[in-house]
C-alpha positions as CSV (number, residue, x, y, z in Angstrom):
1,X,-81.4,62.2,-17.1
2,X,-79.7,62.3,-13.7
3,X,-79.2,59.4,-11.2
4,X,-79.9,59.7,-7.5
5,X,-76.4,58.7,-6.5
6,X,-74.7,61.3,-8.7
7,X,-72.3,62.1,-5.8
8,X,-70.9,58.6,-6.1
9,X,-70.2,59.1,-9.7
10,X,-68.7,62.5,-9.1
11,X,-66.1,60.9,-6.8
12,X,-65.6,57.9,-9.0
13,X,-61.9,58.0,-10.1
14,X,-61.6,54.7,-11.9
15,X,-63.5,55.3,-15.1
16,X,-64.0,53.2,-18.1
17,X,-61.4,53.7,-20.8
18,X,-62.1,53.6,-24.5
19,X,-59.6,53.7,-27.3
20,X,-60.3,54.7,-30.9
21,X,-58.3,52.4,-33.1
22,X,-58.0,54.9,-36.0
23,X,-57.0,58.1,-34.2
24,X,-55.4,56.3,-31.2
25,X,-57.1,58.7,-28.7
26,X,-58.1,57.7,-25.3
27,X,-61.5,58.5,-23.8
28,X,-63.0,58.5,-20.3
29,X,-66.6,57.7,-19.6
30,X,-68.4,60.5,-17.7
31,X,-71.2,59.0,-15.6
32,X,-72.8,62.5,-15.2
33,X,-73.2,63.4,-18.8
34,X,-73.3,59.7,-19.9
35,X,-70.8,60.5,-22.6
36,X,-67.2,59.5,-23.5
37,X,-64.9,62.5,-23.1
38,X,-61.6,62.7,-24.9
39,X,-58.5,62.6,-22.6
40,X,-55.8,65.1,-23.5
41,X,-52.4,63.8,-22.1
42,X,-49.8,66.3,-21.1
43,X,-46.0,65.9,-21.5
44,X,-45.8,65.0,-17.8
45,X,-48.4,62.2,-18.4
46,X,-46.2,60.8,-21.1
47,X,-43.1,61.0,-18.9
48,X,-45.1,59.3,-16.1
49,X,-46.2,56.5,-18.3
50,X,-42.7,56.1,-19.8
51,X,-41.3,55.9,-16.2
52,X,-43.9,53.3,-15.2
53,X,-43.2,51.2,-18.3
54,X,-39.4,51.5,-17.8
55,X,-39.6,50.5,-14.1
56,X,-41.9,47.7,-14.9
57,X,-39.6,46.4,-17.7
58,X,-36.6,46.6,-15.4
59,X,-38.5,44.8,-12.6
60,X,-39.7,42.0,-14.8
61,X,-36.3,41.7,-16.5
62,X,-34.5,41.5,-13.1
63,X,-36.9,38.8,-12.0
64,X,-36.5,36.9,-15.2
65,X,-32.7,37.0,-15.0
66,X,-32.7,36.0,-11.4
67,X,-34.9,33.0,-12.0
68,X,-32.8,32.0,-15.1
69,X,-29.6,32.1,-13.1
70,X,-31.3,30.5,-10.1
71,X,-32.8,27.5,-11.8
72,X,-30.9,27.3,-15.1
73,X,-27.2,27.0,-15.8
74,X,-25.4,29.3,-18.2
75,X,-23.3,27.7,-21.0
76,X,-20.2,28.7,-19.1
77,X,-21.5,27.0,-15.9
78,X,-22.4,23.8,-17.9
79,X,-18.8,23.7,-19.3
80,X,-17.3,24.2,-15.9
81,X,-19.4,21.4,-14.3
82,X,-18.4,19.1,-17.2
83,X,-14.7,20.0,-16.5
84,X,-15.2,19.4,-12.8
85,X,-16.7,15.9,-13.5
86,X,-13.7,15.1,-15.7
87,X,-11.2,16.3,-13.1
88,X,-13.0,14.3,-10.4
89,X,-12.8,11.1,-12.5
90,X,-9.1,11.7,-13.2
91,X,-8.5,12.3,-9.5
92,X,-10.2,9.0,-8.6
93,X,-8.1,7.2,-11.1
94,X,-5.0,8.8,-9.8
95,X,-5.8,7.8,-6.3
96,X,-6.3,4.2,-7.4
97,X,-2.9,4.2,-9.1
98,X,-1.3,5.6,-5.9
99,X,-2.9,2.9,-3.9
100,X,-1.5,0.2,-6.2
101,X,2.0,1.8,-6.1
102,X,1.8,1.9,-2.3
103,X,0.8,-1.8,-2.2
104,X,3.7,-2.8,-4.5
105,X,6.1,-0.7,-2.4
106,X,4.8,-2.3,0.8
107,X,5.4,-5.7,-0.7
108,X,8.9,-4.8,-1.7
109,X,9.6,-3.4,1.8
110,X,8.3,-6.7,3.4
111,X,10.6,-8.8,1.2
112,X,13.5,-6.5,1.9
113,X,13.1,-6.7,5.7
114,X,12.0,-10.3,6.1
115,X,13.9,-12.1,3.3
116,X,16.8,-10.3,1.9
117,X,18.2,-8.9,5.1
118,X,17.5,-12.0,7.0
119,X,19.5,-14.1,4.5
120,X,22.5,-11.7,4.8
121,X,22.0,-11.3,8.6
122,X,21.4,-7.6,8.5
123,X,19.1,-5.5,10.6
124,X,15.9,-4.3,8.8
125,X,15.4,-0.6,8.1
126,X,13.5,1.1,10.9
127,X,10.0,2.4,10.4
128,X,11.2,5.9,11.5
129,X,13.6,6.0,8.5
130,X,11.0,4.7,6.1
131,X,8.2,6.9,7.3
132,X,10.3,10.0,7.9
133,X,8.6,13.3,6.9
134,X,9.7,15.4,4.0
135,X,10.5,19.1,4.1
136,X,9.1,21.6,6.6
137,X,5.8,23.0,7.7
138,X,5.7,25.5,4.8
139,X,6.5,22.9,2.1
140,X,3.0,23.2,0.7
141,X,2.4,26.9,1.4
142,X,2.3,27.7,-2.4
143,X,-0.8,25.4,-2.7
144,X,-2.8,27.5,-0.2
145,X,-5.6,29.8,-1.3
146,X,-7.4,27.5,-3.7
147,X,-10.9,26.0,-3.3
148,X,-9.6,22.4,-3.0
149,X,-6.3,23.2,-1.2
150,X,-6.6,20.3,1.3
151,X,-7.3,17.9,-1.5
152,X,-4.3,19.0,-3.5
153,X,-2.1,19.0,-0.4
154,X,-3.0,15.5,0.6
155,X,-2.3,14.1,-2.9
156,X,1.0,16.0,-3.1
157,X,2.0,14.6,0.3
158,X,1.2,11.0,-0.7
159,X,3.3,11.4,-3.8
160,X,6.2,12.9,-1.8
161,X,6.0,10.0,0.7
162,X,6.1,7.4,-2.1
163,X,9.1,9.2,-3.6
164,X,10.9,9.2,-0.2
165,X,10.2,5.5,0.4
166,X,11.5,4.7,-3.1
167,X,14.7,6.5,-2.4
168,X,15.1,4.6,0.9
169,X,14.3,1.3,-0.7
170,X,16.8,2.0,-3.6
171,X,19.6,2.6,-1.1
172,X,18.5,-0.5,0.8
173,X,18.9,-2.6,-2.3
174,X,22.3,-1.1,-2.9
175,X,23.3,-2.3,0.6
176,X,21.8,-5.7,-0.1
177,X,23.9,-6.0,-3.3
178,X,27.1,-5.1,-1.3
179,X,26.2,-7.7,1.3
180,X,25.6,-10.3,-1.4
181,X,29.0,-9.7,-2.8
182,X,30.6,-9.8,0.6
183,X,28.7,-13.0,1.4
184,X,30.0,-14.5,-1.8
185,X,33.6,-13.8,-0.9
186,X,32.9,-15.1,2.7
187,X,31.4,-18.3,1.4
188,X,34.3,-18.8,-0.9
189,X,36.7,-18.5,2.0
190,X,34.9,-20.9,4.4
191,X,36.4,-24.4,4.2
192,X,33.8,-26.8,2.8
193,X,35.9,-29.9,2.0
194,X,38.1,-32.2,4.0
195,X,41.7,-30.9,3.6
196,X,43.2,-34.4,3.0
197,X,41.9,-37.5,1.2
198,X,40.3,-40.3,3.2
199,X,43.0,-42.7,1.9
200,X,45.7,-40.6,3.4
201,X,43.9,-39.9,6.7
202,X,45.2,-41.9,9.7
203,X,43.1,-40.3,12.4
204,X,41.5,-37.0,13.5
205,X,43.6,-36.2,16.5
206,X,41.4,-33.3,17.8
207,X,38.0,-31.9,17.0
208,X,36.3,-28.5,17.3
209,X,35.3,-27.4,20.8
210,X,36.5,-27.3,24.4
211,X,39.3,-29.9,25.2
212,X,42.1,-30.4,27.6
213,X,45.1,-28.5,26.2
214,X,47.9,-31.0,25.6
215,X,50.5,-28.6,27.0
216,X,48.8,-26.5,29.6
217,X,46.5,-29.4,30.8
218,X,43.5,-27.0,31.2
219,X,40.2,-26.8,29.5
220,X,40.5,-24.5,26.5
221,X,38.5,-23.8,23.3
222,X,39.9,-25.5,20.2
223,X,38.8,-23.5,17.1
224,X,39.8,-26.0,14.5
225,X,40.1,-29.7,13.6
226,X,43.4,-31.7,13.6
227,X,44.0,-34.4,11.0
228,X,46.9,-36.9,11.2
229,X,48.5,-38.1,7.9
230,X,51.9,-39.2,6.6
231,X,54.5,-36.5,5.8
232,X,54.2,-35.2,2.3
233,X,50.4,-35.9,2.1
234,X,48.8,-33.4,-0.4
235,X,46.6,-30.8,1.3
236,X,43.5,-29.4,-0.4
237,X,43.0,-25.8,0.4
């Protein structure tokens, strides 16, 4: 029995495939004979199929690996992210400690300039000396080339500035100690009592300040005080 549209079936390339589960042979349906015909595969056919399977496996494997790396972290990446979070936390704690140290140092500087040096009548240390830079332009050159170079540089710079201000403050305290010792000697040398007892004092002949000089009869500064007392009166030095 032949169909009217047999030419269509003659040009029909996509045929129905059948497979014998026992002999593992492939068959093609022939619409002309209305029978299944056995397909004999050549070596080239096997190579072609192997190439298709290999390329398909490579393609799907590549897509799978790409999606896995795109949307999922590897164990190494998970460990690195955990380490980054720990380092970020430590960096924040370090910055908080640096801020506390800077506040304490600023308080010490304020006391030094406005209390200690005022008491001992000394000039405060200028801001140019306290805020002076350290090193040169290439001081932090060895820190270049890293991912967080600027972050490391800024932290290192803060630490160096604190260290420099501590050195300046330490030297300032050394000066304050010297001034305190000199002030102690000065205070011990300044007369603080009347040189003669009130019972022996007859009169204060001349006070401190400008007066008419008894000999030159001109106005002249008198830098002391004159006490009159009998000869032999004990003097308290």
